[in-house]
Each structure stands twice: as C-alpha cells, then as structure tokens.
C-alpha positions as CSV (number, residue, x, y, z in Angstrom):
1,M,21.4,66.6,-3.3
2,K,23.2,69.9,-3.7
3,M,25.2,70.5,-6.9
4,Q,27.7,73.2,-6.4
5,G,28.1,74.6,-9.9
6,A,28.7,71.2,-11.4
7,D,27.5,70.7,-15.0
8,V,25.7,67.4,-14.9
9,A,23.8,67.8,-18.2
10,E,26.1,65.3,-19.8
11,F,25.0,62.6,-17.3
12,Q,21.3,63.3,-17.4
13,K,19.1,60.8,-19.2
14,P,16.7,62.2,-21.9
15,K,13.0,62.3,-20.8
16,D,12.0,59.9,-23.6
17,L,14.6,57.3,-22.3
18,M,13.4,57.5,-18.7
19,L,9.8,57.1,-19.9
20,F,10.8,54.0,-22.0
21,Q,12.6,52.5,-19.0
22,Q,9.6,52.9,-16.8
23,Q,7.3,51.4,-19.4
24,L,9.7,48.5,-19.9
25,T,10.0,47.9,-16.1
26,A,6.2,47.8,-15.8
27,W,5.9,45.4,-18.8
28,Q,8.5,43.1,-17.3
29,Q,6.7,43.1,-13.9
30,A,3.4,42.4,-15.6
31,A,4.9,39.6,-17.7
32,A,6.5,38.0,-14.6
33,M,3.2,38.1,-12.7
34,A,1.3,36.6,-15.6
35,T,3.9,33.8,-15.9
36,K,3.8,33.1,-12.2
37,A,0.0,33.0,-12.2
38,G,0.0,30.8,-15.4
39,T,-2.1,33.2,-17.4
40,P,-1.4,34.1,-21.0
41,F,0.4,37.4,-21.5
42,S,0.1,38.9,-25.0
43,T,1.0,42.6,-24.4
44,P,3.8,43.5,-26.8
45,M,7.1,44.7,-25.3
46,P,7.6,48.5,-25.4
47,Q,9.9,49.7,-28.2
48,I,12.6,52.3,-27.6
49,P,11.6,55.6,-29.2
50,Q,13.4,56.6,-32.4
51,S,14.3,59.9,-30.8
52,V,16.2,58.1,-28.1
53,I,18.0,55.9,-30.7
54,E,19.1,59.0,-32.6
55,E,20.2,60.8,-29.5
56,M,22.3,57.8,-28.4
57,Q,23.9,57.5,-31.8
58,K,24.7,61.2,-31.8
59,K,26.3,60.9,-28.4
60,Q,28.4,57.9,-29.4
61,A,29.6,59.7,-32.5
62,M,30.6,62.7,-30.4
63,D,32.4,60.5,-27.9
64,A,34.2,58.7,-30.7
65,A,35.3,62.0,-32.2
66,K,36.9,63.0,-28.9
67,K,39.0,59.8,-28.6
68,P,42.5,60.0,-30.1
69,T,43.2,57.6,-32.9
70,A,45.5,54.6,-32.4
71,S,48.1,56.2,-34.7
72,L,48.0,59.4,-32.6
73,Q,48.4,57.4,-29.4
74,E,51.4,55.6,-30.9
75,Q,52.9,59.0,-31.9
76,I,52.5,60.2,-28.4
77,A,54.0,57.1,-26.9
78,G,56.9,57.3,-29.3
79,A,57.6,60.9,-28.5
80,A,57.4,60.1,-24.7
81,A,59.9,57.2,-25.2
82,A,62.3,59.4,-27.2
83,A,62.1,62.2,-24.6
84,S,62.8,59.8,-21.7
85,G,66.2,58.7,-23.1
86,P,67.5,55.3,-24.1
87,S,64.9,52.7,-24.9
88,G,66.3,50.2,-22.5
89,K,67.9,48.1,-25.2
90,T,71.4,48.9,-24.0
91,N,73.4,47.2,-21.3
92,G,74.3,50.4,-19.5
93,T,77.5,51.0,-21.5
94,G,75.8,52.1,-24.6
95,T,76.2,48.7,-26.2
96,A,73.1,47.4,-27.7
97,T,71.9,43.9,-26.7
98,P,70.1,41.5,-29.0
99,S,66.4,41.8,-28.8
100,G,64.8,39.4,-26.3
101,T,68.1,38.7,-24.4
102,L,69.4,40.1,-21.2
103,P,72.9,41.7,-20.9
104,Q,75.6,39.6,-19.3
105,A,76.1,40.6,-15.6
106,N,79.6,41.1,-14.4
107,P,80.2,39.7,-10.9
108,P,81.1,42.3,-8.3
109,A,84.7,42.6,-7.3
110,V,83.7,42.0,-3.6
111,G,81.5,39.1,-2.5
112,Q,78.5,39.4,-0.2
113,T,80.8,38.6,2.8
114,G,83.0,41.6,2.0
115,V,85.9,39.3,0.9
116,P,87.3,40.1,-2.5
117,N,86.5,37.5,-5.1
118,A,89.5,35.6,-6.5
C-alpha cells in the first residue's frame, strides 16, 4: 500500500504489542485444539508486557489531555448560542414564553380556501 506523505505513526502498533497478540493467538489455538481433543492443557496464558501497558497508559493520558473539559465545552456552546441570537424562548414578538410551553398561535386572517375568516 502506498502512503503519500501520510504520518501513520500514531496508528502503528508497538512491536511488543504485536508480539504479544501473536503469542496470545497461538495460545488460544493450542488451548482450543487441546480442548477439542480432550487432552489436558496447562500452558499458562501469555501476559501483556509491562512496556506495552506503560505505553498504552501514556497514550491514554495524552489523548485525555487533548480533549476539552466539559466546562470548556459548555462555555463554547454558550458562546455559540449567544452569537446566534435569541435562545428560542420568545414567541417571535420578543415576549418570553414560560419554559416548557408553546406560544399561542394566532389564526391567519385568510383560511386555506382563500376566503377571509369571520
């Protein structure tokens, strides 16, 4: 596959993690074959290397540091709402409506048939 200047280092797995995954897959296959054959299987499951655990924790900490906090998100949403004009809690005439209720609609002067309403 051709990579045209893309930085894929962020998506590459560490060598230790790939080795662990291969070992775990081989262990799972051996355990499945032993179970199917009815023979005892006492080989211990491979353990994830400490270096992989540390690297994953470091990456998670870096990812968490990049995320905006909830209060920052709320500030951004509030600023966007203030910039967009009224909050939608008016009935179009600038008169506020009680929270949770809809403004009263005034019937049009002309009905759907084109005949003025009485």
